MARVOFI-738015 format. One record per residue (C-alpha): residue in three letters; residue number from 1; x, z negated, y negated. Coordinates in Angstrom, 1 decimal. Layout:
<mivexs>
ALA,NUM,X,Z,Y
...
</mivexs>
This chain:
<mivexs>
MET,1,0.0,0.0,0.0
THR,2,2.9,-0.8,-2.4
GLU,3,4.6,2.5,-1.7
THR,4,1.3,4.3,-2.3
LEU,5,0.9,2.6,-5.7
ILE,6,4.5,3.3,-6.7
ASN,7,4.1,6.9,-5.7
LYS,8,0.9,7.3,-7.7
ILE,9,2.5,5.7,-10.8
ALA,10,5.9,7.3,-10.5
PHE,11,4.8,10.9,-9.9
ASP,12,1.6,11.1,-11.9
ALA,13,3.0,9.6,-15.2
ASN,14,3.3,13.0,-16.9
ALA,15,1.0,12.4,-19.9
GLU,16,4.0,12.5,-22.2
VAL,17,4.7,16.2,-21.6
ASP,18,3.0,18.4,-24.3
SER,19,-0.1,20.1,-23.1
ASP,20,1.4,23.6,-23.5
LEU,21,4.2,22.6,-21.1
ASN,22,2.2,20.8,-18.5
ASP,23,3.1,23.3,-15.9
TYR,24,6.6,21.9,-15.9
ALA,25,5.6,18.2,-15.8
ASP,26,6.6,17.6,-12.2
GLN,27,10.0,19.3,-12.6
VAL,28,10.6,17.2,-15.8
HIS,29,9.7,13.9,-14.1
GLN,30,11.8,14.6,-11.1
THR,31,14.8,15.4,-13.4
GLN,32,14.2,12.2,-15.4
VAL,33,14.1,10.1,-12.3
ILE,34,17.4,11.5,-11.1
ARG,35,18.9,11.0,-14.6
LEU,36,17.8,7.4,-14.5
ILE,37,19.5,6.8,-11.1
GLU,38,22.7,8.6,-12.1
SER,39,23.0,6.8,-15.4
SER,40,22.2,3.3,-14.3
GLY,41,24.8,2.5,-11.7
PHE,42,27.1,0.6,-14.0
ASN,43,24.0,-1.2,-15.5
ASN,44,23.1,-2.6,-12.0
LEU,45,26.7,-3.8,-11.6
VAL,46,26.6,-5.5,-15.0
GLY,47,23.3,-7.1,-14.2
LEU,48,24.6,-8.6,-11.0
ILE,49,27.6,-10.0,-12.8
LEU,50,25.5,-11.6,-15.5
ALA,51,23.2,-13.1,-12.8
THR,52,26.2,-14.6,-11.1
ILE,53,27.5,-16.1,-14.4
TRP,54,24.1,-17.6,-15.1
VAL,55,23.8,-19.2,-11.7
ALA,56,27.3,-20.6,-12.0
LEU,57,26.4,-22.0,-15.4
LEU,58,23.4,-23.9,-14.1
TRP,59,24.7,-24.7,-10.6
ASP,60,25.0,-28.4,-11.3
GLN,61,21.7,-28.7,-13.2
LEU,62,19.1,-27.1,-11.0
PRO,63,18.3,-27.2,-7.3
HIS,64,20.7,-25.0,-5.4
LEU,65,17.9,-23.6,-3.3
VAL,66,16.1,-22.2,-6.4
LEU,67,19.3,-20.7,-7.8
GLY,68,20.5,-19.3,-4.4
VAL,69,17.1,-17.6,-3.7
TRP,70,17.0,-16.2,-7.2
LEU,71,20.6,-14.9,-7.1
GLY,72,20.1,-13.6,-3.6
MET,73,17.0,-11.6,-4.7
ILE,74,18.9,-10.1,-7.7
ALA,75,21.9,-9.4,-5.5
LEU,76,19.9,-7.7,-2.8
LEU,77,18.0,-5.5,-5.3
SER,78,21.2,-4.6,-7.2
VAL,79,23.2,-3.8,-4.1
CYS,80,20.3,-1.6,-2.8
CYS,81,20.3,0.3,-6.1
LEU,82,24.1,0.6,-6.0
ILE,83,24.0,2.0,-2.5
ILE,84,21.4,4.5,-3.4
HIS,85,23.3,5.5,-6.5
TYR,86,26.9,5.7,-5.2
PHE,87,25.9,7.3,-1.8
ARG,88,23.5,9.7,-3.6
LEU,89,20.7,9.0,-1.2
TYR,90,18.3,10.2,-3.8
ALA,91,19.8,13.7,-3.6
VAL,92,20.0,13.9,0.3
GLU,93,17.8,16.8,1.3
ARG,94,17.5,16.1,5.0
THR,95,13.7,16.1,4.4
ARG,96,11.7,16.1,1.3
LEU,97,10.2,12.7,2.3
SER,98,13.5,10.8,2.7
SER,99,14.8,11.6,-0.8
ASP,100,11.5,10.8,-2.4
ILE,101,11.4,7.4,-0.7
PHE,102,14.8,6.4,-2.0
LYS,103,13.8,7.5,-5.5
ARG,104,10.6,5.5,-5.4
TRP,105,12.2,2.3,-4.0
TYR,106,15.0,2.6,-6.6
LEU,107,12.3,2.5,-9.4
LEU,108,10.6,-0.4,-7.6
ALA,109,13.8,-2.3,-7.4
VAL,110,14.4,-1.9,-11.1
ILE,111,11.0,-3.3,-11.8
PHE,112,11.7,-6.3,-9.5
ILE,113,15.0,-6.9,-11.2
GLY,114,13.2,-7.1,-14.5
ALA,115,10.7,-9.5,-13.0
GLY,116,13.6,-11.5,-11.6
TRP,117,15.1,-12.0,-15.1
GLY,118,11.6,-12.8,-16.4
ILE,119,11.4,-15.7,-13.8
ILE,120,14.3,-17.5,-15.6
PRO,121,12.3,-18.9,-18.6
THR,122,9.7,-20.1,-16.2
LEU,123,11.7,-21.8,-13.4
MET,124,15.2,-22.1,-14.8
PHE,125,14.9,-22.6,-18.5
PRO,126,17.7,-24.9,-19.7
TYR,127,17.3,-27.9,-22.0
LYS,128,20.6,-27.7,-23.8
GLU,129,20.5,-25.6,-26.9
ILE,130,23.8,-23.9,-26.2
GLU,131,22.6,-22.9,-22.7
GLN,132,19.3,-21.6,-24.3
ILE,133,21.4,-19.5,-26.7
ILE,134,23.4,-18.2,-23.8
LEU,135,20.2,-17.3,-21.9
ALA,136,18.8,-15.5,-25.0
PHE,137,22.0,-13.5,-25.3
ILE,138,22.0,-12.6,-21.6
LEU,139,18.3,-11.5,-21.6
VAL,140,18.8,-9.5,-24.8
GLY,141,21.9,-7.9,-23.4
VAL,142,20.2,-7.1,-20.1
SER,143,17.2,-5.6,-22.0
ALA,144,19.5,-3.6,-24.3
SER,145,21.6,-2.3,-21.3
GLY,146,18.3,-1.3,-19.7
ILE,147,18.1,1.7,-22.1
ALA,148,19.6,3.6,-19.2
TYR,149,16.1,3.3,-17.6
SER,150,14.4,5.1,-20.6
SER,151,14.5,8.4,-18.8
VAL,152,11.3,7.2,-17.1
ALA,153,9.3,5.5,-19.8
TRP,154,7.0,3.3,-17.6
VAL,155,10.0,2.0,-15.7
TYR,156,11.8,0.9,-18.9
PHE,157,8.7,-0.6,-20.3
GLY,158,8.1,-2.6,-17.1
TYR,159,11.7,-3.7,-16.9
VAL,160,12.1,-4.8,-20.5
GLY,161,8.5,-6.3,-20.7
LEU,162,8.9,-8.3,-17.5
ALA,163,12.4,-9.5,-18.6
LEU,164,11.5,-10.6,-22.2
VAL,165,7.8,-11.4,-22.4
PRO,166,8.1,-14.7,-20.4
MET,167,11.0,-15.7,-22.7
ILE,168,8.8,-15.0,-25.7
ILE,169,6.0,-17.0,-24.3
ARG,170,8.3,-19.9,-23.3
LEU,171,9.8,-20.1,-26.8
PHE,172,6.4,-20.0,-28.4
THR,173,5.0,-22.7,-26.2
ILE,174,8.0,-25.0,-27.0
GLY,175,6.9,-24.9,-30.6
GLY,176,8.7,-25.7,-33.7
GLU,177,9.9,-23.6,-36.6
ILE,178,13.1,-22.5,-34.9
TYR,179,11.4,-21.6,-31.6
TYR,180,8.6,-19.8,-33.3
SER,181,11.2,-17.7,-35.2
LEU,182,13.1,-17.0,-32.1
SER,183,9.9,-16.0,-30.3
ALA,184,9.0,-13.6,-33.2
ILE,185,12.5,-12.1,-33.4
THR,186,12.5,-11.5,-29.6
ALA,187,9.1,-9.9,-29.8
PHE,188,10.2,-7.7,-32.7
PHE,189,13.3,-6.7,-30.7
LEU,190,11.1,-5.9,-27.7
GLY,191,8.9,-3.7,-29.9
VAL,192,11.8,-1.9,-31.4
MET,193,13.4,-1.2,-28.0
ILE,194,10.1,0.1,-26.6
MET,195,9.5,2.3,-29.6
ALA,196,13.1,3.7,-29.5
ALA,197,12.9,4.3,-25.7
TYR,198,9.5,6.0,-26.1
ARG,199,10.8,8.4,-28.7
MET,200,13.9,9.1,-26.7
ASN,201,11.8,9.7,-23.6
ARG,202,9.4,12.0,-25.4
ALA,203,12.1,14.1,-27.0
SER,204,14.0,14.3,-23.6
ASN,205,10.8,15.3,-21.8
ASP,206,10.0,18.0,-24.4
ALA,207,13.5,19.3,-24.3
LEU,208,13.6,19.5,-20.5
ALA,209,10.1,21.2,-20.3
LEU,210,11.2,23.7,-23.0
SER,211,14.4,24.5,-21.1
TYR,212,12.5,25.1,-17.9
LYS,213,10.1,27.3,-19.8
ASN,214,13.0,29.3,-21.3
GLU,215,14.6,29.6,-17.9
ASP,216,11.4,31.1,-16.5
LEU,217,11.2,33.4,-19.5
ILE,218,14.8,34.6,-19.0
LYS,219,14.1,35.2,-15.3
SER,220,11.0,37.2,-16.1
LEU,221,12.8,39.2,-18.8
THR,222,15.6,39.9,-16.3
ASN,223,13.2,41.0,-13.7
THR,224,11.5,43.3,-16.1
ARG,225,14.8,44.9,-17.1
ASN,226,15.8,45.4,-13.5
GLU,227,12.5,46.9,-12.6
LEU,228,12.7,49.4,-15.5
GLU,229,16.2,50.4,-14.6
HIS,230,15.1,50.9,-11.0
LEU,231,12.2,53.0,-12.3
ASN,232,14.6,55.2,-14.4
MET,233,16.7,55.9,-11.3
ASP,234,13.7,56.9,-9.2
LEU,235,12.4,59.4,-11.8
LYS,236,14.4,62.1,-9.9
ASP,237,11.9,62.2,-7.1
GLU,238,8.8,64.0,-8.4
VAL,239,6.6,63.1,-5.5
ASN,240,7.1,59.4,-5.9
TYR,241,7.4,59.4,-9.7
ALA,242,3.6,59.1,-10.4
LYS,243,3.0,56.3,-7.9
ARG,244,6.0,54.4,-9.0
ILE,245,5.5,54.7,-12.7
GLU,246,1.8,53.7,-12.4
GLY,247,2.7,50.6,-10.4
GLU,248,5.6,49.6,-12.5
LEU,249,3.8,50.2,-15.8
LYS,250,0.9,48.1,-14.6
GLN,251,3.2,45.3,-13.8
ALA,252,4.9,45.7,-17.1
ARG,253,1.5,45.7,-18.9
ASP,254,0.4,42.5,-17.0
ARG,255,3.7,40.8,-17.7
ALA,256,3.5,41.8,-21.4
GLU,257,0.1,40.2,-21.8
ARG,258,1.7,36.9,-20.7
MET,259,4.7,37.3,-22.8
SER,260,3.4,39.0,-26.0
GLN,261,6.0,37.4,-28.2
ALA,262,8.9,38.6,-26.1
LYS,263,7.4,42.0,-25.6
GLY,264,8.1,43.3,-29.1
GLU,265,11.8,42.6,-28.9
PHE,266,12.1,44.0,-25.4
LEU,267,10.2,47.2,-26.4
ALA,268,12.4,47.7,-29.4
ASN,269,15.6,47.4,-27.3
MET,270,14.1,49.7,-24.6
SER,271,13.2,52.3,-27.3
HIS,272,16.7,52.1,-28.8
GLU,273,18.5,52.4,-25.5
ILE,274,16.5,55.4,-24.3
ARG,275,16.4,57.2,-27.6
THR,276,20.2,57.0,-28.0
PRO,277,21.0,59.2,-24.9
MET,278,17.9,61.3,-25.6
ASN,279,19.4,62.1,-29.0
GLY,280,22.5,63.4,-27.2
VAL,281,20.4,65.4,-24.7
ILE,282,18.0,67.0,-27.2
GLY,283,20.7,67.5,-29.8
THR,284,23.1,69.2,-27.3
LEU,285,20.2,71.5,-26.2
GLN,286,19.5,72.5,-29.8
LEU,287,23.2,73.3,-30.3
LEU,288,23.2,75.3,-27.0
GLU,289,20.2,77.3,-28.1
GLY,290,22.2,78.5,-31.1
THR,291,25.0,80.0,-29.0
LYS,292,25.2,83.3,-27.2
LEU,293,23.3,83.1,-24.0
ASP,294,22.0,85.6,-21.5
ALA,295,18.4,85.7,-20.5
SER,296,18.8,83.4,-17.5
GLN,297,20.8,80.8,-19.4
ARG,298,18.3,80.8,-22.3
GLU,299,15.5,80.2,-19.8
TYR,300,17.4,77.3,-18.2
VAL,301,18.0,75.8,-21.7
HIS,302,14.3,76.2,-22.6
VAL,303,13.2,74.4,-19.4
ALA,304,15.6,71.6,-20.0
HIS,305,14.5,71.3,-23.6
LYS,306,10.8,71.2,-22.6
SER,307,11.5,68.5,-20.0
ALA,308,13.3,66.4,-22.5
ASP,309,10.4,66.8,-25.0
ALA,310,8.0,65.7,-22.2
LEU,311,10.1,62.6,-21.5
LEU,312,10.2,61.8,-25.2
ALA,313,6.4,62.2,-25.4
ILE,314,5.9,59.8,-22.6
LEU,315,8.1,57.2,-24.3
ASN,316,6.2,57.7,-27.6
ASP,317,2.9,57.2,-25.8
ILE,318,4.1,54.0,-24.2
LEU,319,5.4,52.6,-27.5
ASP,320,2.2,53.7,-29.4
LEU,321,0.0,51.9,-26.8
SER,322,2.2,48.8,-27.0
LYS,323,2.1,48.7,-30.8
ILE,324,-1.7,49.1,-30.8
GLU,325,-2.2,46.3,-28.3
ALA,326,0.2,44.0,-30.3
GLY,327,-1.7,44.7,-33.5
LYS,328,1.3,46.2,-35.2
LEU,329,-0.1,49.7,-35.8
SER,330,-1.6,50.2,-39.3
LEU,331,-3.7,53.1,-40.5
GLU,332,-3.2,55.1,-43.7
ASP,333,-5.9,56.0,-46.2
ILE,334,-4.7,59.3,-47.8
PRO,335,-6.6,62.5,-48.7
PHE,336,-6.2,65.4,-46.4
ASP,337,-7.9,68.7,-45.5
LEU,338,-9.5,68.4,-42.0
ARG,339,-10.2,72.2,-41.8
GLU,340,-6.5,72.9,-42.3
LEU,341,-5.5,70.3,-39.8
VAL,342,-7.8,71.8,-37.1
GLN,343,-6.6,75.3,-37.9
GLU,344,-3.0,74.2,-37.4
LEU,345,-3.8,72.7,-34.0
VAL,346,-5.7,75.9,-32.9
VAL,347,-2.6,78.0,-33.8
LEU,348,-0.3,75.5,-32.2
HIS,349,-2.1,75.6,-28.8
SER,350,-3.2,79.2,-28.9
LEU,351,-0.1,80.4,-27.0
LYS,352,-0.7,78.1,-24.1
ALA,353,-4.4,79.1,-24.1
GLU,354,-3.4,82.8,-24.0
GLN,355,-1.0,82.2,-21.2
LYS,356,-3.8,80.7,-19.1
GLY,357,-6.3,83.4,-20.2
ILE,358,-8.5,80.8,-22.0
GLU,359,-10.3,81.2,-25.3
LEU,360,-9.5,78.5,-27.8
ASN,361,-11.9,78.4,-30.8
SER,362,-13.2,76.0,-33.5
GLU,363,-16.5,75.6,-35.3
ILE,364,-16.7,73.4,-38.4
ASN,365,-19.8,72.5,-40.4
GLU,366,-19.9,74.2,-43.8
GLN,367,-21.0,70.9,-45.5
LEU,368,-17.7,69.2,-44.5
PRO,369,-16.0,68.0,-47.7
ASP,370,-12.9,69.9,-48.7
VAL,371,-10.9,66.7,-48.9
ILE,372,-11.5,63.6,-46.9
VAL,373,-9.7,60.2,-46.9
GLY,374,-8.2,58.7,-43.8
ASP,375,-5.2,58.8,-41.6
PRO,376,-4.4,62.5,-40.8
THR,377,-1.5,61.6,-38.5
ARG,378,-3.7,59.6,-36.2
VAL,379,-6.7,62.1,-36.4
ARG,380,-4.2,64.8,-35.4
GLN,381,-2.9,62.6,-32.5
ILE,382,-6.5,62.1,-31.2
LEU,383,-7.2,65.8,-31.3
VAL,384,-3.9,66.8,-29.8
ASN,385,-4.6,64.5,-26.8
LEU,386,-8.1,65.9,-26.3
ILE,387,-7.1,69.5,-26.7
THR,388,-4.1,69.2,-24.4
ASN,389,-6.3,67.6,-21.7
ALA,390,-8.9,70.3,-22.1
LEU,391,-6.3,73.0,-21.7
LYS,392,-4.7,71.2,-18.8
PHE,393,-7.8,70.9,-16.7
THR,394,-9.3,74.3,-17.6
SER,395,-8.2,77.4,-15.6
GLU,396,-10.8,79.9,-17.0
GLY,397,-13.4,80.1,-19.7
GLU,398,-12.9,78.4,-23.1
VAL,399,-12.0,75.3,-25.0
SER,400,-14.0,74.6,-28.2
ILE,401,-13.5,72.2,-31.1
THR,402,-16.7,71.4,-33.0
ILE,403,-17.0,69.3,-36.2
ASN,404,-20.5,68.2,-37.4
ILE,405,-21.8,65.7,-40.0
LYS,406,-24.1,62.9,-38.8
GLU,407,-24.4,61.0,-42.1
LYS,408,-23.2,61.7,-45.6
THR,409,-23.3,59.7,-48.9
GLU,410,-21.6,60.3,-52.2
ASP,411,-18.3,58.7,-51.1
ARG,412,-18.5,58.4,-47.2
VAL,413,-19.2,60.8,-44.4
LEU,414,-19.7,60.1,-40.6
LEU,415,-18.1,62.9,-38.6
ARG,416,-18.8,63.8,-35.0
ILE,417,-15.9,65.7,-33.5
GLU,418,-16.2,67.3,-30.1
VAL,419,-13.7,69.0,-27.8
SER,420,-15.4,70.7,-24.9
ASP,421,-14.1,72.8,-22.0
THR,422,-15.2,74.7,-18.9
GLY,423,-12.7,73.0,-16.6
VAL,424,-12.9,70.9,-13.4
GLY,425,-15.2,68.3,-15.0
ILE,426,-15.3,64.6,-14.3
PRO,427,-17.6,62.8,-11.7
LEU,428,-19.9,60.2,-13.2
ASP,429,-18.4,57.4,-11.2
LYS,430,-14.9,58.2,-12.5
GLN,431,-15.8,58.3,-16.2
GLN,432,-15.8,54.5,-16.6
LYS,433,-12.1,54.1,-16.1
LEU,434,-11.0,57.2,-18.0
PHE,435,-10.0,55.3,-21.2
SER,436,-8.1,52.6,-19.4
ALA,437,-4.3,52.7,-19.7
PHE,438,-2.3,54.3,-16.8
THR,439,-5.4,55.7,-15.0
GLN,440,-6.9,59.1,-14.4
ALA,441,-10.3,60.2,-13.1
ASP,442,-8.8,61.0,-9.7
GLY,443,-5.4,59.9,-8.4
SER,444,-4.9,63.3,-6.9
THR,445,-5.0,65.0,-10.3
THR,446,-1.7,63.3,-11.1
ARG,447,0.1,65.4,-8.5
LYS,448,-1.6,68.6,-9.5
TYR,449,-1.7,68.4,-13.3
GLY,450,0.8,65.7,-14.2
GLY,451,0.5,63.0,-16.9
THR,452,0.7,59.2,-17.1
GLY,453,-2.9,58.5,-18.0
LEU,454,-1.9,57.0,-21.4
GLY,455,-3.3,59.7,-23.7
LEU,456,-7.0,58.8,-23.5
ALA,457,-6.2,55.0,-23.7
ILE,458,-4.4,55.7,-27.0
VAL,459,-7.3,57.9,-28.2
ARG,460,-9.8,55.1,-27.4
GLN,461,-7.8,52.4,-29.3
LEU,462,-7.2,54.7,-32.3
VAL,463,-10.9,55.5,-32.6
GLU,464,-11.8,51.8,-32.3
MET,465,-9.2,51.0,-35.1
MET,466,-11.0,53.6,-37.3
ASN,467,-14.3,51.7,-36.6
GLY,468,-15.5,54.7,-34.6
GLU,469,-17.1,55.4,-31.2
LEU,470,-15.7,57.5,-28.3
GLY,471,-17.5,59.0,-25.3
VAL,472,-17.5,61.8,-22.7
ASP,473,-20.3,63.9,-21.2
SER,474,-19.4,65.7,-17.9
ASP,475,-20.2,66.6,-14.4
ALA,476,-17.8,67.6,-11.6
GLY,477,-17.1,71.3,-11.7
LYS,478,-19.1,71.9,-14.9
GLY,479,-16.5,71.1,-17.6
ALA,480,-16.4,68.2,-19.9
ARG,481,-17.2,67.4,-23.6
PHE,482,-15.2,64.5,-25.2
TRP,483,-16.6,63.4,-28.5
PHE,484,-15.8,60.7,-31.1
GLU,485,-17.6,59.6,-34.3
ILE,486,-15.5,58.2,-37.1
PRO,487,-16.4,57.2,-40.7
MET,488,-14.2,58.8,-43.4
GLY,489,-14.0,58.6,-47.2
ILE,490,-14.6,61.6,-49.5
SER,491,-12.0,62.4,-52.1
GLN,492,-13.2,63.7,-55.5
THR,493,-9.9,65.3,-56.3
ALA,494,-8.4,68.4,-54.8
LEU,495,-5.1,68.4,-52.8
GLU,496,-2.0,69.6,-54.5
VAL,497,-0.8,72.8,-53.0
SER,498,2.8,72.5,-51.7
PRO,499,5.1,75.2,-53.0
SER,500,6.5,77.7,-50.5
LYS,501,10.2,77.7,-49.6
SER,502,12.5,78.8,-52.3
GLN,503,15.4,81.2,-51.7
THR,504,17.7,78.2,-52.3
GLU,505,16.3,76.5,-49.2
ASN,506,17.3,79.6,-47.1
ARG,507,21.0,79.4,-47.9
LYS,508,23.4,77.0,-46.2
LEU,509,24.1,73.6,-47.7
GLU,510,27.3,72.6,-49.4
GLY,511,29.0,69.3,-49.4
ARG,512,30.8,66.6,-47.5
VAL,513,29.0,64.0,-45.4
LEU,514,30.3,60.7,-44.0
LEU,515,28.9,60.3,-40.4
VAL,516,28.8,56.7,-39.3
GLU,517,28.1,56.6,-35.5
ASP,518,29.5,54.5,-32.7
ASN,519,28.2,56.7,-29.8
PRO,520,30.7,59.5,-29.0
VAL,521,28.0,61.9,-27.7
ASN,522,25.7,61.4,-30.7
GLU,523,28.7,61.6,-33.0
MET,524,29.7,65.0,-31.5
VAL,525,26.1,66.3,-31.7
ALA,526,25.6,65.3,-35.3
ARG,527,29.0,66.7,-36.4
LYS,528,28.2,70.1,-34.8
MET,529,24.8,70.1,-36.5
LEU,530,26.4,69.5,-39.8
GLU,531,28.8,72.3,-39.2
LYS,532,25.9,74.7,-38.5
LEU,533,24.3,73.6,-41.8
GLY,534,27.6,74.5,-43.6
LEU,535,28.6,70.9,-44.3
ASP,536,32.0,69.2,-43.9
SER,537,32.1,65.8,-42.2
VAL,538,34.2,62.7,-41.8
THR,539,33.4,60.2,-39.2
ALA,540,33.5,56.4,-38.7
THR,541,32.5,54.3,-35.7
ASN,542,31.3,51.1,-37.5
GLY,543,30.3,49.9,-41.0
GLN,544,33.7,48.4,-41.8
GLN,545,35.5,51.8,-41.2
ALA,546,32.9,53.5,-43.3
LEU,547,33.6,51.1,-46.2
ASP,548,37.3,51.7,-45.9
ILE,549,36.9,55.5,-45.9
LEU,550,34.6,55.4,-49.0
GLU,551,37.3,53.5,-50.9
SER,552,39.8,56.4,-50.5
GLU,553,37.6,59.5,-50.0
LEU,554,34.8,61.3,-51.8
VAL,555,31.6,62.3,-50.0
ASP,556,28.2,63.6,-51.1
ALA,557,26.0,61.6,-48.6
VAL,558,26.2,59.2,-45.7
LEU,559,24.4,59.4,-42.4
MET,560,24.3,55.7,-41.3
ASP,561,23.6,54.4,-37.8
CYS,562,22.1,50.9,-37.8
GLN,563,23.4,49.2,-34.6
MET,564,27.2,49.2,-34.4
PRO,565,30.0,46.8,-33.4
GLU,566,31.9,44.7,-35.9
MET,567,29.6,45.6,-38.8
ASP,568,26.1,47.2,-38.5
GLY,569,24.6,49.8,-40.8
PHE,570,22.5,47.3,-42.7
GLU,571,25.4,45.1,-43.8
ALA,572,27.6,48.1,-44.6
THR,573,24.8,49.5,-46.9
ARG,574,24.4,46.2,-48.6
ARG,575,28.1,45.8,-49.3
LEU,576,28.3,49.4,-50.5
ARG,577,25.4,48.9,-52.9
GLU,578,27.1,45.7,-54.2
ARG,579,30.3,47.6,-54.8
GLU,580,28.5,50.4,-56.6
LYS,581,26.7,47.8,-58.8
LEU,582,30.0,46.1,-59.8
ALA,583,31.6,49.4,-60.6
ASP,584,28.6,50.7,-62.4
ALA,585,28.8,53.8,-60.2
VAL,586,26.2,56.4,-59.2
ALA,587,24.4,55.4,-56.0
LEU,588,25.6,57.4,-53.0
PRO,589,22.7,58.8,-50.9
ILE,590,22.6,56.9,-47.6
ILE,591,20.3,58.2,-44.9
ALA,592,19.6,56.0,-41.9
MET,593,20.0,58.0,-38.6
THR,594,19.0,55.5,-35.9
ALA,595,17.2,55.0,-32.6
ASN,596,15.3,52.0,-34.2
VAL,597,11.9,53.5,-34.5
MET,598,9.6,50.6,-34.0
GLU,599,7.0,49.4,-36.6
GLY,600,8.9,48.1,-39.7
ASP,601,12.3,49.6,-38.9
ARG,602,12.0,52.3,-41.6
GLU,603,11.0,49.6,-44.1
ARG,604,13.9,47.4,-43.0
CYS,605,16.3,50.3,-43.7
LEU,606,14.9,51.0,-47.1
GLN,607,15.0,47.3,-48.0
ALA,608,18.7,47.2,-47.1
GLY,609,19.4,49.8,-49.7
MET,610,19.2,53.1,-47.7
ASP,611,17.5,56.1,-49.4
ASP,612,15.9,57.9,-46.5
TYR,613,15.3,57.6,-42.7
LEU,614,15.8,59.8,-39.7
GLY,615,14.7,58.6,-36.2
LYS,616,16.5,59.6,-33.1
PRO,617,16.3,62.1,-31.4
VAL,618,17.1,64.0,-34.5
ARG,619,15.8,67.6,-34.9
MET,620,17.9,70.2,-36.6
ASP,621,15.1,71.2,-39.0
GLU,622,14.4,67.5,-39.9
LEU,623,18.1,66.9,-40.6
GLU,624,18.3,70.0,-42.8
SER,625,15.3,69.2,-44.9
THR,626,16.3,65.6,-45.4
LEU,627,19.9,66.5,-46.4
ARG,628,18.5,69.2,-48.7
ARG,629,16.4,66.7,-50.6
TRP,630,19.6,64.7,-51.4
LEU,631,22.3,67.3,-51.7
ASP,632,20.4,70.0,-53.7
</mivexs>
């Protein structure tokens, strides 16, 4: 019965662990028990010595039987504790039961030792004042040294309370001003010790629980990284690619929901690490396309470029979905021409439609305002996903884009946009899961048509962010019609017509550019691109080298990577701007050229003092237009 009581008290006393860390309460308590045993070996020896001194002091004044029994009890308990401590019986793992028994009886022995010291004021209280003072010092010392038991709060409270409370009561019952004062001082000392031990125990418990939580988080992050590396290696096998990526991405999604705070940083690192080699792949292919190739070689380059673009599109879809789920994707409200946007998409996809013998057309209500207000980038993304899907699943017939007006006021319009096709259609029982991430209407379509199942999930979330509604009408073998309704603003001012390219834009650029890049492949690709644009270049592999070069050489612009050893691009930019400010010099154009493309990365570059931003993989035309803005 005693063992059951101790077990219940010892292993259920976890109320001090914060509620958000309760999952680690048992681990924390087990660790604290072991700490108590490991740190209290010397304390047991000191207690035994003090008990022997006390008995020797009173040997001639009290019955030897009382003193002998009391000392024997203290000695037996102390020796048991010392044996458990020095022979590490609490850590023996012959069976789980045996080690737990030693732990529990160690705690019980500590409580009994405290009770043994508490017996002194009752049975062996001396009548000489000097001996009373000695007793007080011994009990206070024993209580103070018992701080080693504070790892388990209830053990310390029991030990100190049983040792001092009888002394406090005895002093109080004797009476008199001095004894009242001693009783009050001892009670105050007891309260201070308990308060200090409680705070120490609480802080220790919280720290241990947090460390266990961090260990689990690190293990989970490590597992995630290993799984994604394994996934990247297995992408070579086309047959297993779809099954593996679906399973791994589902696991990553589930894990991300439990670790939303860590997910942002992990996705940023993943994006950077993938985009860095992708920049080398796509950049090299762009350079290769500009060389003399025969028809067969040009076809191979085209296929490789197309595959790289497909891989980059998958990466962008994953990052878009993650940003939406994390609430980090914001929508713009700018005026744009929806008719022009739809016409561009029709032209863009017309070649693929012609290759499949499909007619691609659009029908737009005449009452559609010339200029509406919304986010053209995200509207374009929605339409691209729907048009691409329609073309993918249609082998004959047509794909149509229709825009109608459901409601219209002076400053708002509710649009219904439909993309219909004459393709394979979607069974009614499969339509429910269409807009879930990583799923398709039929698993077999993955093998035939390809795709990750992310596109429609992104479409659904974008439409919901625009306060709209999305749906599908379809039957198997009879085509499908995807529609969405979104409210948009109406602009009362016409759009500015962008000027056409001038003759200046058709000639090669002139100037000298400092290229700051630590990746050798990306450095080579960027340098070759600059040569094709007619620009000279000088290179640096980190921010400090760039600052050293700018002290001795003149350049017209800087292409600055952000993540580099020794000194990153942000710090280098800040130091350069400070140097320019002190010298009252004209600011040198600094363009970020980085694989950091997550939400807020562009703003971070501009806040550091950079003038413009290019995300990797870098396209030749984007590089040219950006440099032309600053060099012309």
